[in-house]
ZAMARGU-4260 file (C-alpha; in steps of 0.2 Angstrom, whole numbers, plus 5000, padded with zeros to 4 digits):
<rodrens>
0) 5663/5596/5628 | 5649/5587/5634 | 5632/5595/5636 | 5619/5589/5651 | 5601/5593/5651
5) 5589/5594/5663 | 5573/5591/5665 | 5560/5591/5676 | 5557/5571/5679 | 5573/5568/5677
10) 5592/5570/5669 | 5598/5566/5653 | 5613/5564/5648 | 5619/5572/5629 | 5636/5569/5623
15) 5641/5580/5608 | 5659/5580/5603 | 5665/5591/5590 | 5680/5589/5581 | 5693/5603/5574
20) 5701/5595/5559 | 5716/5600/5548 | 5715/5589/5530 | 5730/5589/5521 | 5732/5585/5501
25) 5744/5573/5503 | 5745/5570/5483 | 5741/5576/5464 | 5737/5561/5460 | 5718/5556/5461
30) 5713/5538/5466 | 5698/5530/5461 | 5691/5535/5478 | 5695/5553/5474 | 5687/5551/5461
35) 5671/5545/5466 | 5670/5557/5483 | 5672/5572/5470 | 5655/5563/5458 | 5646/5562/5477
40) 5651/5579/5481 | 5642/5585/5467 | 5626/5574/5467 | 5625/5581/5486 | 5622/5597/5479
45) 5605/5592/5471 | 5601/5587/5489 | 5582/5590/5490 | 5574/5603/5501 | 5558/5596/5510
50) 5546/5608/5506 | 5548/5605/5489 | 5544/5589/5490 | 5528/5590/5499 | 5523/5600/5484
55) 5513/5591/5473 | 5516/5603/5459 | 5534/5605/5460 | 5533/5583/5462 | 5523/5585/5443
60) 5537/5596/5437 | 5552/5585/5442 | 5541/5571/5436 | 5540/5582/5418 | 5555/5584/5418
65) 5563/5567/5420 | 5559/5563/5402 | 5567/5580/5398 | 5584/5574/5405 | 5580/5557/5396
70) 5581/5567/5381 | 5596/5575/5385 | 5605/5559/5388 | 5597/5551/5371 | 5587/5539/5378
75) 5569/5537/5372 | 5553/5531/5381 | 5553/5514/5368 | 5569/5512/5377 | 5565/5511/5392
80) 5550/5499/5389 | 5564/5487/5381 | 5569/5483/5400 | 5555/5474/5403 | 5552/5482/5420
85) 5545/5476/5436 | 5537/5490/5445 | 5534/5491/5462 | 5527/5503/5475 | 5521/5501/5495
90) 5523/5505/5510 | 5533/5493/5520 | 5541/5479/5511 | 5544/5486/5496 | 5561/5485/5496
95) 5562/5468/5502 | 5548/5463/5488 | 5559/5471/5476 | 5576/5460/5482 | 5568/5443/5482
100) 5561/5448/5464 | 5578/5452/5457 | 5585/5439/5467 | 5574/5423/5460 | 5574/5430/5441
105) 5595/5431/5443 | 5593/5411/5445 | 5583/5412/5430 | 5599/5415/5423 | 5591/5435/5417
110) 5602/5449/5418 | 5595/5462/5431 | 5595/5480/5436 | 5587/5483/5453 | 5584/5501/5457
115) 5581/5506/5477 | 5579/5519/5489 | 5586/5525/5498 | 5605/5517/5503 | 5609/5514/5516
120) 5630/5516/5517 | 5635/5521/5499 | 5624/5529/5485 | 5627/5516/5471 | 5620/5502/5482
125) 5602/5512/5472 | 5607/5505/5456 | 5613/5487/5454 | 5616/5474/5441 | 5614/5458/5444
130) 5612/5459/5463 | 5630/5468/5463 | 5633/5486/5467 | 5640/5496/5451 | 5659/5497/5456
135) 5664/5516/5459 | 5673/5514/5444 | 5655/5512/5432 | 5647/5523/5447 | 5661/5539/5443
140) 5658/5535/5423 | 5640/5534/5420 | 5638/5550/5435 | 5650/5561/5424 | 5641/5557/5410
145) 5624/5560/5415 | 5627/5575/5425 | 5636/5583/5411 | 5623/5577/5398 | 5610/5585/5409
150) 5617/5602/5412 | 5622/5605/5396 | 5603/5604/5391 | 5599/5613/5404 | 5611/5627/5399
155) 5603/5627/5383 | 5586/5628/5388 | 5576/5646/5386 | 5570/5660/5397 | 5553/5655/5391
160) 5555/5637/5396 | 5568/5635/5408 | 5573/5617/5413 | 5581/5616/5432 | 5595/5605/5438
165) 5586/5589/5444 | 5586/5584/5461 | 5597/5571/5471 | 5583/5557/5466 | 5576/5564/5451
170) 5595/5562/5446 | 5597/5547/5450 | 5581/5540/5443 | 5585/5546/5427 | 5604/5539/5429
175) 5596/5522/5432 | 5588/5523/5417 | 5604/5526/5405 | 5613/5516/5415 | 5600/5498/5414
180) 5599/5503/5395 | 5617/5505/5393 | 5621/5489/5400 | 5608/5480/5392 | 5600/5471/5405
185) 5583/5458/5405 | 5575/5464/5417 | 5573/5479/5428 | 5566/5479/5445 | 5563/5497/5450
190) 5556/5502/5468 | 5546/5517/5471 | 5553/5531/5480 | 5540/5540/5489 | 5518/5537/5482
195) 5518/5532/5465 | 5506/5542/5455 | 5518/5558/5456 | 5534/5549/5458 | 5548/5551/5445
200) 5550/5533/5442 | 5533/5533/5434 | 5538/5541/5419 | 5537/5521/5416 | 5523/5519/5404
205) 5524/5502/5400 | 5530/5490/5412 | 5528/5471/5412 | 5517/5471/5430 | 5516/5480/5444
210) 5516/5476/5464 | 5510/5487/5477 | 5517/5479/5494 | 5509/5482/5513 | 5501/5498/5516
215) 5503/5508/5531 | 5502/5530/5533 | 5519/5536/5529 | 5525/5551/5522 | 5508/5558/5527
220) 5512/5577/5524 | 5515/5572/5504 | 5503/5560/5501 | 5488/5561/5513 | 5484/5558/5531
225) 5472/5544/5527 | 5475/5525/5521 | 5462/5527/5506 | 5473/5546/5500 | 5490/5535/5502
230) 5482/5520/5493 | 5476/5531/5478 | 5495/5537/5477 | 5502/5519/5479 | 5490/5514/5464
235) 5497/5527/5452 | 5510/5515/5445 | 5495/5505/5438 | 5495/5505/5418 | 5481/5501/5406
240) 5482/5482/5402 | 5496/5477/5412 | 5492/5467/5426 | 5495/5472/5444 | 5496/5461/5462
245) 5496/5463/5479 | 5496/5459/5495 | 5483/5457/5510 | 5475/5476/5512 | 5465/5483/5526
250) 5449/5485/5516 | 5450/5504/5515 | 5463/5503/5505 | 5459/5489/5496 | 5441/5497/5493
255) 5454/5511/5483 | 5465/5500/5475 | 5450/5490/5467 | 5445/5507/5459 | 5460/5514/5453
260) 5462/5497/5444 | 5445/5498/5437 | 5448/5518/5433 | 5465/5511/5423 | 5459/5496/5414
265) 5471/5485/5423 | 5467/5466/5433 | 5471/5468/5450 | 5473/5449/5460 | 5480/5447/5478
270) 5495/5434/5479 | 5493/5421/5490 | 5503/5415/5505 | 5518/5404/5504 | 5508/5388/5512
275) 5497/5386/5497 | 5511/5380/5488 | 5514/5361/5488 | 5533/5361/5494 | 5529/5373/5508
280) 5538/5377/5521 | 5553/5383/5512 | 5567/5394/5517 | 5568/5411/5515 | 5583/5421/5519
285) 5577/5437/5526 | 5570/5437/5545 | 5553/5439/5552 | 5534/5434/5548 | 5533/5447/5535
290) 5545/5443/5526 | 5535/5429/5520 | 5522/5442/5515 | 5533/5450/5503 | 5540/5433/5498
295) 5523/5427/5491 | 5521/5446/5482 | 5536/5443/5475 | 5533/5425/5467 | 5517/5432/5460
300) 5525/5445/5452 | 5538/5434/5445 | 5526/5422/5438 | 5520/5438/5429 | 5535/5441/5420
305) 5537/5424/5416 | 5521/5422/5407 | 5525/5441/5399 | 5540/5436/5392 | 5544/5417/5391
310) 5524/5413/5387 | 5526/5401/5403 | 5509/5395/5407 | 5505/5407/5422 | 5491/5393/5429
315) 5505/5380/5429 | 5516/5389/5439 | 5503/5393/5450 | 5496/5377/5454 | 5517/5369/5454
320) 5527/5367/5468 | 5541/5381/5468 | 5554/5377/5457 | 5572/5375/5462 | 5576/5391/5454
325) 5562/5403/5464 | 5566/5393/5482 | 5587/5397/5478 | 5582/5414/5473 | 5570/5416/5490
330) 5585/5408/5502 | 5602/5417/5495 | 5593/5434/5492 | 5603/5447/5503 | 5592/5462/5510
335) 5605/5473/5522 | 5598/5482/5535 | 5580/5472/5536 | 5579/5459/5553 | 5597/5458/5552
340) 5607/5451/5566 | 5625/5456/5568 | 5637/5448/5583 | 5651/5457/5585 | 5663/5453/5601
345) 5658/5466/5613 | 5638/5466/5607 | 5623/5458/5597 | 5616/5471/5586 | 5596/5468/5580
350) 5595/5480/5566 | 5578/5485/5557 | 5574/5501/5547 | 5557/5500/5554 | 5548/5518/5551
355) 5530/5515/5552 | 5521/5512/5565 | 5516/5494/5557 | 5535/5490/5552 | 5539/5493/5573
360) 5529/5483/5577 | 5533/5468/5564 | 5553/5475/5572 | 5547/5472/5590 | 5539/5457/5589
365) 5554/5449/5577 | 5567/5457/5591 | 5556/5446/5604 | 5556/5431/5595 | 5576/5429/5592
370) 5580/5435/5611 | 5568/5421/5615 | 5580/5409/5607 | 5595/5414/5617 | 5598/5403/5634
375) 5606/5416/5642 | 5597/5435/5648 | 5607/5450/5643 | 5607/5469/5645 | 5596/5476/5631
380) 5599/5493/5624 | 5587/5502/5612 | 5597/5513/5601 | 5581/5523/5592 | 5581/5540/5580
385) 5565/5546/5571 | 5568/5560/5555 | 5557/5576/5558 | 5542/5569/5547 | 5538/5557/5560
390) 5530/5557/5577 | 5544/5545/5590 | 5530/5545/5603 | 5519/5534/5590 | 5534/5523/5585
395) 5540/5519/5604 | 5525/5514/5607 | 5526/5496/5602 | 5545/5496/5610 | 5539/5499/5628
400) 5535/5482/5629 | 5553/5474/5629 | 5558/5481/5644 | 5573/5488/5638 | 5587/5492/5653
405) 5596/5509/5643 | 5587/5519/5629 | 5600/5528/5614 | 5591/5541/5604 | 5606/5546/5594
410) 5605/5557/5577 | 5609/5545/5562 | 5626/5555/5557 | 5643/5544/5557 | 5653/5557/5565
415) 5654/5578/5564 | 5662/5591/5558 | 5662/5610/5563 | 5665/5621/5548 | 5660/5635/5558
420) 5648/5642/5573 | 5634/5631/5567 | 5643/5616/5569 | 5635/5608/5554 | 5638/5587/5555
425) 5644/5576/5541 | 5647/5590/5528 | 5662/5581/5521 | 5657/5586/5502 | 5659/5566/5496
430) 5650/5558/5509 | 5637/5545/5504 | 5627/5550/5520 | 5631/5566/5521 | 5614/5575/5526
435) 5608/5595/5522 | 5602/5603/5534 | 5608/5595/5551 | 5615/5604/5562 | 5619/5605/5583
440) 5606/5614/5589 | 5592/5605/5578 | 5598/5589/5584 | 5598/5594/5602 | 5578/5600/5600
445) 5575/5583/5589 | 5583/5572/5603 | 5574/5580/5617 | 5557/5578/5609 | 5562/5558/5608
450) 5566/5560/5628 | 5549/5568/5631 | 5540/5557/5621 | 5547/5541/5629 | 5547/5547/5647
455) 5529/5553/5645 | 5525/5533/5637 | 5532/5528/5649 | 5523/5537/5664 | 5508/5532/5654
460) 5512/5511/5654 | 5503/5505/5670 | 5513/5490/5670 | 5530/5499/5669 | 5532/5500/5689
465) 5549/5497/5687 | 5565/5512/5688 | 5564/5519/5672 | 5576/5514/5660 | 5593/5526/5659
470) 5591/5538/5647 | 5606/5544/5633 | 5606/5556/5618 | 5621/5555/5607 | 5626/5567/5591
475) 5636/5553/5583 | 5633/5536/5581 | 5654/5534/5583 | 5651/5540/5599 | 5635/5528/5605
480) 5644/5512/5598 | 5658/5519/5610 | 5647/5520/5625 | 5643/5501/5620 | 5657/5495/5619
485) 5664/5504/5635 | 5649/5496/5645 | 5656/5489/5661 | 5640/5475/5659 | 5639/5457/5648
490) 5639/5457/5631 | 5622/5466/5628 | 5609/5463/5614 | 5605/5483/5606 | 5591/5485/5595
495) 5593/5497/5582 | 5575/5504/5573 | 5565/5518/5568 | 5576/5525/5554 | 5587/5516/5538
500) 5599/5531/5541 | 5601/5525/5557 | 5603/5508/5551 | 5613/5512/5538 | 5626/5521/5550
505) 5627/5510/5562 | 5632/5496/5547 | 5645/5506/5541 | 5654/5507/5559 | 5651/5491/5561
510) 5660/5487/5544 | 5648/5479/5536 | 5649/5485/5519 | 5656/5469/5510 | 5647/5476/5494
515) 5632/5465/5493 | 5622/5476/5507
</rodrens>
């Protein structure tokens, strides 16, 4: 069915189709995909309620419970210390920084473990060994070892001191430590989930080095609504005697980072820019000016790690031209969904999971710069969504200068199924992109806010005196991509941004999942 909502300013088309599906079980023999779906279905039951995430008390308890979960699995803290961890927090670029760091150390011949979040397409993206996703077989094996061990421990806890089953992220954090210990890796690169001080990963007591990527306002309902409060939370990963490295920050954030470093008795350095190295310029695989900042932090983290673990002179590493291992790591790093271009027969997609005002600004600059290299003008389309804890008017503001011909607001959902009158979305139990609370009514309301925000911004922008772009709303990404493919115009350029979940859903349908995102 099609819905059309009319606004006083203009009409906006909503395309929300409901497909009734009957699934038949054709075989009694489970394939590995069946086993994997079963594991993901069980994992999805652990999805976290957002109100719980906002509770500092609850987050503190969850972090403390990690130690219990690890004990249920016979993983001790000294075993975690032996993972030679590089711990990285930040608002923007911490994932890219970790990816660069892992890629470089793998070039040195070390067996690497890399933990990141969120995933774009499959949950197993979050735990990688030597740059590769865990195979479905290994993921299933490790998953049930952890789940059954934790569940048995929880069942044995007393009423006086009960231990709940872990939330989604807590479970995967516990599983990550378990996998890394059993895989006997040489180095673990661990990306913080949210914040730092109360993040589940902060059970790490003795990392080799800590990093803080660029800071900005994000997750304000959880971390605080000022840059100072956010910097305080991020610096919670600092440990006594463990060197810390950051990138240039606004003065308010830098002051807090320095205060926290002094409080925790650790050194804090600012990573040198790439152009300070003797053999600059050199190739880095990830596009966008901001990636130079992330790469500079990664290089410093590697220097500190090599100094601590291999006894190499930090000053000699710092003052010499970057060696081939570092250059190769920077040139071959793979990190999907960040300043990524995907060319298809019907359209060219520019994908970036930017979801803060600063990262959207960077995304806009990268998009405009990329378009400037094309010889022919093309129809420009914005495919956008931002989640409930972010304001669409703020994130859309930088994009108003791009002069899009069409705007498409789309929920980050690949497909839609119906179980009952609530019309749940992506409710297939084994779906890696399952969303716990999405339904048609709430998503229509969310998309309506996007439309209202864009129209208000358009009217308030003096230079926008031309006709307003056509606005379309889609409940699923499959509908949005079908609309793009059906376009009668010349091959369009589509910017996909606002949400990593949206980027992941688009990549999934574009069949970009080659196992090495």
